[in-house]
N, C-alpha and C positions, 0 to 999 in steps of 0.2 A: 773660324776657330775662336774660342773664348780667350780673353786676355790673360785670366788667371786660371788656367787649367792645367792640371798635372795628371799624367797618364799612369797606368798600372806599374810600369817599370820603376818609376820614381817612388810611388806610394808604397810598394811592397819591399823596397830596399830601405831597411830601417836606418842605415848609415845616412841616407839622404832625407827620409821623411821625418825622423826624430829631431832633426835641427831646424825644421820648418814649423813655426808656430802660428796660431791664429788668435785674434783678440776681437771680442765683441763687448760693447759697453751699452749701458742704458742711460748715459748722460746725467746720472744722479749719483755716480760713485761706484755702482755695482758693475761687475764684469764677468765674463766667461772666457776661459783661455785654456788651451792645451796644445799638443802637437797635432798635425794634420791627421794622424791615425789614432787620435784620442787616447794616446798613452801620455799620462802626466809625467813630465820630466823635472818640474820645479815644485817646490812647496807652495808657490803662488798660483799654480794651475788649479783649475776647478771648473766644474760645469756651472755652478752658481756660487759666485763670491760677492759678498755684500757687506756694507758697513753695518756695524751694530753699535750706534752711539751710546746705548745704555751700558755697554761694557767698556769701551775704550775708543781710541781714535784710529784703530786699524780696521782693515777689511778682514772678513772671516769666511773661510771655506765651509759652506754648509753641505752642498752636494758635490762630492769630488768627481764622480763620473757615473755613467749609466750604461751597463752592458746590455746589448740587445742580442737575443738568441733566436735564430730561425729554426723551426721544428717542422719536419716533414716525415711522414711514415715512421715516426718514433725516433728518427735521427736528429740529433741536436748540432747546430752549427753556431758557435758563439762568435759574435763579431767584435767583442771587446779585446783590449790589449793592456797589459800591465807588466811593469818590469819589477822583478823580485831579486833578492840578493843572489849573488853568484852569477849575475849576467843571465838570469833565466827570464824569459818572456812567456807570458801565458794570458789568455788562451790563443794568441796569435791570429786574431781576427783580421789583421791587416792583409793577410794573404787572399782574402776575398774581395779586396777593393779593386774596382775596375777603373775608376777615375774620380778626381776631386775637381770641382769647379767653384770658384768663389767669385764669379763675375757680379752677381747681385746678392744672392743668399748662399753662404757656404754650403755646398752640396756634395755629399759622398755617395757614390753609387757602388753597391756590392752585388756580386754575382756568386750565388751558391748553387751549383748545378743548373737546374732550370729556373731557379728563383732570381729575380732581379729586384732588389730593394733599394729605394732612394731615400736618403736621409738629408733633411734640410734643417739648419739651426739658425735661430734668430733671437735677439734679445729685445724685449719690448721696451720701447722708449719711456723713460721716467718711471718705470715699474721695476721692482726686484723680481722679474719673472723671465725665465728662459723657456723658449718654445722650441720643440723639435717635431717636425712632421715626417712621418714614415709613410712612404707610398709604395705599395706592391705593384710594380710595373709589369711583372710577368711571373706566372707560376702555373705548373701543369697539374697540381694536385692540391689537396687541402693544406693550408699553411697556418701555423700558429706562431705568434711572437711572444717571447718572454723577456721581461725587463727587470734587471737586478740593479738597484741603486746602491752606490758606495757612499756612505756618509762619513763626514769628518767633524763638523762643528768645532772649529778651532780657528785661531788667528792664523793669518798667512805667514807669520814669523815663527810659528811653533809647529809641533807635530802631535798627533793623537796616537795613543797606544791602548792596547786592550786594558780595560779596567772594570771594576764593579760598580763605579758611580754612574756610568752611562745608562740612561733610561731606556728600556726596551719597549716602553709603552707607546701604543699608537691608537688612533681613533679613525674610524672610517668617515670619509666625507664624499661629496659627489664625485663618483667614479674614481676614487682614490683614497689616499689616507693622509693624515697629518701626524707628525712626530717631532719630538725635540729631545736631543740627547742630554743637554745640560741646562740647569736653571740659569736664567738671565738671557738666554738665547730666544730668538722668535721661533715660532712653529715653522716647520718646513711642510708645505703642502705639495704633494705629488699627485697629479690628476691627469686623466686621459679623456679625450673626446668621446670615448666609447666605453661601454660597460666592460668590466674586466673582473677577474678573480685575483685577489691578493692572498698569497700563501705566506703566512708568518713562519719564517725559518731563520731566526737570528743567528748570526755568526760573525766572527772577526777574520778578515783576511789579513794575515800577518806578513810583515817584511816587505811591504811595498817600498820600492827604492826610487829616488829621484836623482838621476845622474848629473843634472845641472848643479845641484847642491854639492854633490861630491866634487865636481870641478872647482867650485868656489870655496872649498875647504870647510864646508859646514857638515853637521849631521845630516843624514839623507834617508833615514828609514822611518816608516810609520805603519800602523795598523789601521785598517778601515773597517767600519761596521756596516754590515749588510743586514737589514731587518727581515728580508725575505724577497719575494718576487711577484711581479704582476704578470698575468697571462691572459691572452685573448686571441681569437681567430682573426684572420684578415683575408679579404677576398682580392682577387686580381683586380687592379684598378682602384682599390680602396685606399684612402689616406687616414691615418690615425695620428692625432696630435697629443704629445705629452707636454705638460706644463709643470715646472718646478718654481715655487714662489714662497714668499713669506706671508702671502695673503690668499685667501680662497677665491676661486673664480667659478662662475657658472659655466660648466663644461660645454653646454650647447652653444656657447659663444666662441669657442676656441678656433674653430675653422674660419670664421669670418674675421676674427682678430688676427690670425696668422696672415691672411690675405691682405688685410689692411696695413700690416707692418711691412710686408713685402713691397707694397705700392710706394711707401714712403722712402724706400732706399734708392740711392743713386747707383746705377750700374757701374761697376769698376771695370769698364771696358778700355781704359786707357790710363797712362801714367798720371795725368792730371786728375781724373776722377778718383783714382786710388788715393791720392793725396787729400782731395776734398773729403772723402769718407774718413780718412785718418784724422783730419782736422776736427771733424764733428765728434770723434771718440774722446777728444780732450774736454769737451763741454761738461760742466758740472753745475747742476742746479741744486743749491741747498734748499730743501723743502721747509721754509719757514712757516708755511700754512699748516703743516702737520698732516697733510693728506697727500696721497699719491694719485688722487683721481683727476686732478686738473692742475695746470700751471697757474700759480698765483703770482700776481704782479709784485708781491712783497718778496718773493723768492730771490735770493742773491745768486748771481751767476759768476762762475769762476772758469779758469782754465787750469786743468791738471797739468803738472809738469811732465808726467809720463806714466807709463804702465810697465810693470804691475805695482811698483812700490812707492812711486812719488806722490806727494801731496801738492797742494797749490803753493807755489813759492813766488815771492814778489818779483824778483829779477826775471825769472822765467816767464812770468805773466806778461810783463811789459815788453820783453823782447819778442815773445811769440805772438802777442795780440795782433799786430798788423798783418802778419802773414796768415794767421789762422782765421781772420775775419775780413779785413779790407781787401786782401789779395783775391779773395773768392766772392767778392760782392756782397759780403754780409756785414754792412756797416752797423745794422741794428744790434748785432751781437757784440760788436766792439764797444758800443755805448753801454750795453748792459754790464759787460765785464768791467769797463772803466768806472761805471757808477759804484760798484762794489770796491774796486781797487782804490779809487779816490777817497771813499769813506775811511778805508784802512790807513791810507797815506796821511790824511789829515789827522786822524786820531793819533797816529805816531808823532807827527810834527807838533801836535798840541800837548804831547805827553800824556795822553789818555790810554787806558787799556784798550786793546784792539777787540772789536766786537765781530770782526770778520775772520774767516778761516784762511788767512793768507799768512804763511810762514816766512821768516827771515826779512821782515819789513825793516829790520834795523840795519841791514847791510848798506854801507855808505853810498854805493853807486845806484841804489834803487831809485831815488828821486831823479837822478840824471837819466836813467832809462825811461822813467815816466814821461819826462819831457820829449825824449826821442819818439816815443809811441804817439804822443800828441802831435808831434811834427809830421808823422806819417798820415795821421787823420786829416790834418790841415791840408796836406798835399792832395788829399782825396776829395775833400768837400769845398776847398777854397778858404782863403784866409779870413774872410769876414764871418762865415759860418763857424769855422773852427775856433776863431777868437771868442765868439759868443758862447760856445760850448765849454772850451777849456782854457781860454786865455787867462782867466783869474787863477786857475790852478797852476799853470806854468809860471806866472808872475809870483805867486806865493811861494813856490818852491825855490826860485832864485833868491827871494828875499830871506827865506829860512836859511839857505846856505850862506848867504853874505853875512847875516847876523850871527853865524856860529851856532845855530840852533841844533845841528846834528852832533851827537856826542863823539863821532869819530870821523868828522869831515871838517878839517880846519882850512879856512881861506887865508893863505899867507900874503905878505906885502907884495910878492912878485906876481900875484893873481892866480897862482896855482893852488890846487886842493891837495891837502896832506891827510893821509889816513894811516893809522897804526895797524900793521898786520903781522907783526913778528910773532905774537903769542896766539893769535886767533885769526883764522883765514877770513878775509874780508872781500875777496874777489870771487869771480866764478870759478877760479882755480882753488877749490876749497877742500881738497882731500887733506886728511890729517893722519899722523902716525905718532903714537905715544903721546897724544894730547897736543901735538904741535903741528902747524902747517907744514906739508911736505914742500910746498913752494911758498916761502914766507915773504910774500910781496907786500912791501911796506914803504911809506914815505909818499913821494910823488909817483903815482901809478899811472902808466901811460894812457890806458883807455879811459880812466876816470877824467883825466884832464882833456883828452880829446872830446869827450862827451860834454865837458864843462864849457869848452870853447864853443862847440856846436849849439849848446843850449843858450848861451849868451847872445850869440848871433841871431838865432832863431827868434828869441824873445825881443831882440832889438828890431828885427824886421816887423814883427807883429806890432810893436809899439809905434813904429813909423807909420804903418798902415792905418793905425787908429789915431793918428795925429797927436800922439803923446810924445812930443819932442824931447821933454825933460828926461823921461825914462829911456828913450832911444839913445840919447847922447851919453847918458851914464853907462848904459850896457855896452855901447860901442867902445867907449873908453876902457872899460874893464876888459873887454874882449881883446883890444889892442895890446893891453899889458899881458894878458895870457898867451897871446900869439908869440910875442917876443920871448917870454920866458919858456914857453914850450919848446921852441926851436933851440934855444940855448941850453936847455936841460936834457932833452931827449935825443937830438940828432947827433949821431957820432960820425967820425971820419970814414967809416966803412959803409956808409949809405943806408943804414937802417936805424931803428930807434931803440934806445935802451928800454928795458921792460919796466923798471922802476929805479928811482934814485932816492936814497935816504942818507943825506949828509954826504960823507965820503964814499958810502956804499953805493956802487952802481952795478946793476945786473946786466951783463953784456950777452946774456943768453938770447939767441934768436928765437923769439916766440911770436905767435900770431896776433897778440893783443895790439900790435902797432898798426894792423890793417884798419882799425877803426878810424885812425887819424887821416886815412885816405877816403874810406867809404862814406863817412858821414857827410851831409850836405855842405857843411862849413868846415873846412880844414885849415889848421894853422900853418900848414906846409906849403912850400912853393910847388909849382908843377913838376919841376925836376926832382925835388925831394920825394913827392908822392910817387913818381915813376920808379925811383930807386927803391922805395919800400915795397912796391908791388913786384919788382924784379927779384928782390931777395926772397919774398914769400913764395914766388913761382919756382925759384931754383931749389929752395931748401925746405919748404913746408908743404907744398902742394901735393896732394894725392888724389886718386879717383874718388875718395870719400870725404873730401874736405881738407882743411888745413890741419897739419900736425901741431900739437901743443908745444913742440919743442924740436928744433932742428937736429938732424943726426950728427951734425958737426959740433953741437954744444955738449958740454959735460953732463953726464947723468942721463943720456938719452936711453929710454926704456919703453919701446913701442908696443909690446905684447901684453895685453891686459888679461892675464890668466893667473890661476893659482889662488892661494888663500888670501883672506882679506888684506893682510899687511902687505903682501906682494903686489896685490892689485892697487892698493893705495899709492904705492911708490911709482906705479906706472900710469896712473889715472891722467896726469897732466904732464907727463914727461916724454911725450912722443906719440901718444895716441891721436887719431884723426877724428875731427868733429865736423859734421856736415853744416851745422849752423854757422860756423866760422867761414866755411866755404861760401855761404850765401853772401856775406859781407865782402869777401875777396872778389867774388863775381860782380858785385855791385861796384867795387873799386875799379875793376877792369873796364866796365862799361862806362863808368864816369870819365875815365881817362881816355879811352880809345874808341868810344861810341860804337857805331855798327861794325867796325872792323874786327871787333872781338866776338861778334855774335856766334860765328861758327865754332870758335874755340869754347865758348860758354856751352853750346849745345853738346859738344863732345864731353864736357865735364858732367853734364847732367845724365849722360848715359851711364855713368858709374852709380848714380842713385836709382835709375830705372831698373838696373839689374837687381836691385834689392827687392822689387815688388813680389817676386815669387820665391824669395829666399829669406831665411831667418824668419821675421814676423811678416806674414803675408799682407801686402798692400800698405805697408808703413816703413818707417826708418828707425833702425836701432839707435841706442843712446850714443855710442861711439864705436870706433873701428881701430883695429890694429894699425900702427903707423907704417908697417912693412907689409909687403905682399904676402898672402893674397888679400890683405886688408879685411880680415874677418870681422863681422859685426859682433859687438859685445855689450855687456850691461843690460839695461832695461830694453825690452823688446820694442817699445815705441816711445819716441821722445818729442815733445811738443816743439821745442826750439828748432830742431832739425827739419821737421815737417813744415813749420812756418817759413823758414828761410828759403827752402826750395820753392814753395809756392810764391814767395815774394820775388824770387829771381825769375820765375816764369812770367810774372806780371811785368817786371822790368824789361825782359827780353821783348815782350810785345810792344812796350812803349818805345824802345830803341828801334825795333823793326819798322815802325811806322814813321820814324823821324827821317827827314831827308838829309 
């Protein structure tokens, strides 16, 4: 039995199938996404969604969907599905689905009477091209396929509506057409591997509705333009390939291309392989060479923070990098991403404009997370090799912080780092309402200073190894001061850590940020203090989907992430559960209790494996409700979550082999 296989009973039940989404990416920013029954429920859904840098910094939905109709003896059976206003679904093609299998290539099998039609969808790597292979597995009489494309040509943050500006012009190309609805957009090429007839029959399909946008309190209706339809016969056993792209292709190459792309895919036949595939989806190659024909060494590599709306963010990059690369044996991609990230980090530290496409480089904890990422690399390759590669960067970051180079990271006499976060969010808890942080974490922030202590000790260890006794002594002395001040400032009489301290203001909320003081390789806490922190996190914050962002016993607990934007902003970090925090929690458990906690960690991971055939197939959602049933919310796929689960799996292997 396939690992990611859903049967007819699930697929034909819209209450079940519409909440399950798929995601395919090309590793260069473009993606394809919808629900498993091809009914778009978000404005971000689309069969071909691509960046259009000539217009803006957003992705754009060119081809929203493609309806396939099976025709036999003059009878038409439309396999498409759209939701319209008034809770009306049409044309109800989901009722013909026999099964869905996403083990290697997402495959939907339809049965219409004696016709069995298989549809396989794949996104070509590094090209803005979606490929769909239709195979007629069985038919007892002559069969014709009709394909009707639904066009949007709009930003993922907007909607399109019937208008007189949209161009109806099209031009014939090899086995298809090209068209462009608006000036400034690239041409959309729709081609088949087989000769076909295109019938020009322009029309607008009005009132298409996206229920996910309704849930989130946004506008939810649009009109989609259909220029006409393609029609061609298909024989039993024959395969026809459809390609939608921003560039023309020689259609005689489509069958070979599809087979080659399939061969490159890792079968998603278990939990680990699903996560590896998800990790690769966050890869982003910025094509500096100006061509999509080959990978250029000058191209910059990034990690997207998530899909469908996240860009490359500095903090997310450094936190996710070890899990998405080193944990799956892809050291080379770590080095490629770090090369780009280091360039941006140095430009920021030197006060230069950023030439890389990484957002939020100015956040004060970013350089601290950069050192943590380097630390994970050093553990993988050894201190000598790691020092040669990134020792200078780590040393320069510490000097930069010590000399007060960062505009919002002050080193005080007590050795602790101080950041202002009252008026502007400066930590990962960054939701805002009415222009102010919902969680105004300011002053001495617990994870900033845990990371700072860890960074100093790590750099001291590297200096010692390199026989740089002067630097090692200085760093150890500063770390000793930080350790003393950290305990004095954050440890309270109830056995957990204050979240932040700003003068007389102390935040007593039980939050997960204290777990970093235990999970990091170097902790300023005693063994007993670390155990106390883990115990509190276990009792008040732990869920099957990670750590809650706030304890139910703390004021303001708001664990359900639903409703309009403002309502969700107030819930975002006030009780919702985050898997990436769970990764650091599990690391802390293994650090303290070694192999005796392995079975406990395995049970925790079951909560994530349950997500593989739910929500977004084969990946992990951005966040989860903090109360049962711990529903997945937010973005369909989140890099830090996938990364930390992969890193936890590797840590488990390490402890499993220890005596």
